[in-house]
N, C-alpha and C positions, 0 to 999 in steps of 0.2 A: 204595666197595669195589671190589678188587681180583680180577681172574678166579681168582686163586686163594683167595680167599674164595668165590666163586661159580660154580665149573667148570661145562662144559657140561653139560646134562641128563645123566641117569643112565639112560636110553633110547635109545639109538642108534641103533635097530634101528627106529623109527616113521620114517615121511614127512616127517612134521613138525618133529622133532629134528633130521631131516638136513638141513633149510634150512641155510643158512652165516651167512643176516644175519637181524636181528631185523625187517627190511620183508619177507623172503620169507617168515617166519612169520607176520608178518600177515595180507600176503595169502591163509595156508592158512587163515584161522580161520574158519569159519562165522558166521553170522548172529546167531544166538543165545550164540554165545561171546563176541563183541564186547559184546551188550548186558550178557552179565554182567560185562564190565571197565568197562561204565557204573554198572550195580548197585554194584560194588566201589567207586566211588569214594562214593557214600552210605552204606555199610556199615563202610568202613574206620574212619571217625571214629566212626560210632556202636557197632563195637564196641569201641574204646577206652574211650568212657563209659561202656559197658556193664560191661567188666572193670572200671575201676577203681572202681564203685560196687557192683558183687555179686561179683565174682571171677570166675573160670571156670566153677567147679560148678555155680554156679549160674545163669548165661547158659546154659551148654549143657541143663542140664535145662526152663528158658524155652525156648528155642529146638526143644526137641525137642516140648515140647508144642505149639508152634506150624507144626510142619514138616505140609506139607499131605498127606503122604504119610508113613505106615511104611516102613522099610528094607525092602527087598524082595531085593536083589541082595547078601546076605551073603557071594557070592564073586563076582568081577568076572571078567567075561570080559575077552578083551585087548582089544576094543573099547570097552568101559567103563573098562579101565584107562588106555586112551590117550586117551579124552575128558576123563579124571580130570586127568590128566597137561596137557593141555592147557590145562584149566579153569585148574591149577597154576600153567601159566606165565602166564595172563590176570592173576589177582590178581598175583602178584607183580610182574610189569609194573607193574601200574595203581597199587600199592604204591611201588614205587621212583620214575616217573616222574609222578605222580599228584601234585596239591597236598598230598596227607596221605602222611606218609613215615611209614606204620606199622610196628609193629617187627615181628619174628616171630609171636609168640602173636596179635598182631591181624589178621596174614596168615592163620595157622592158622587161626583161628578162622572167620576169612570162608570158605574155602576148606571146612572144615568144613561149614560151613552151607548151602553150595553143593550139597556132596555129599548133605546128609543130604536137601534138596529134592529131589533125582534120585533120591532110594531106594540110594542105594549108602552100604555101611557104610564107616567108615573112623573110626578115631581121630586124636585130638591126642596127640603124645609132648612128653614133658619131662626133658631133660637141663641138667646141672650138669657145670662144669668149673673148676678153677683157673684164676684167670683168665692167661694168657700174660704170664710174668716176675715173678709174684708169687710171697715168699718161700715155702717149704717150711711148712707148718703154717698158712698165713696165712687169712683168712677172705674173700680178695677174690673171689668167686665169679663167674661167667658162665652165666647161666639162656640154654636155648633152646628153641624149640619147632619144632613140623613136623607134617605129618600124615602118614602112614600109611594104606593101603590093603591088606590082606591081607599084612601085613608089607612091601609096599613104600614103599621112602621116594618123597612125591609132588612134594614143595615142599623138597627139599635135596638136598643131594649125598645118593649112595647109602652112603656111608661114616658119613653123621651120627653113627651109634651109636658108631663108634670114637672120635669129637672127646668126646662128649659124654655119661656116663652117666647112663643112663632111669632115673626113676622109675616103679614101679606106676601110680601116681595122680598127678595134678596138686598139687606142692608148692615153695611158693615163699614166702619172707618176702617181708614187704610192699614193702621197699625191695629187690628184686631187681632187678639189672640185665639185661634183655633183651637180648639180641645181635639 
């Protein structure tokens, strides 16, 4: 994927995001964040299986019931948001460079689950756009998923809502093409 599709993170004020290279960012990760990367190696393919079998709504319901804690941080402070962004970077990196090349919905589900387990309120947002180059009136659509916390995009470009029209709830046909 080109850098135009995945520009730098939308939180340049963070010391973590200020790191210029991937290796600098890896050195700035904490032990528990590295552990989440290892967990993501297992959870990403599991997310794909669960989504295929039950769909997003049922998977989320099942995961909420299994969460060790309830959401305790409805409004995250700056430190929690920075940790959430770091976690998003870890999940995204694991998905892109690991053996399982997860799509946006699978990555978002795993990130949402990790945040839920930490007691941080977040939501998976679903968006749609006409596939670039598709003729007007065409039914060729791209669907995309990302995670937001307090209205801030964690695992995608800050302007993703300008590119994809969002739904109030998760809606997608069975043959949807996830970016």
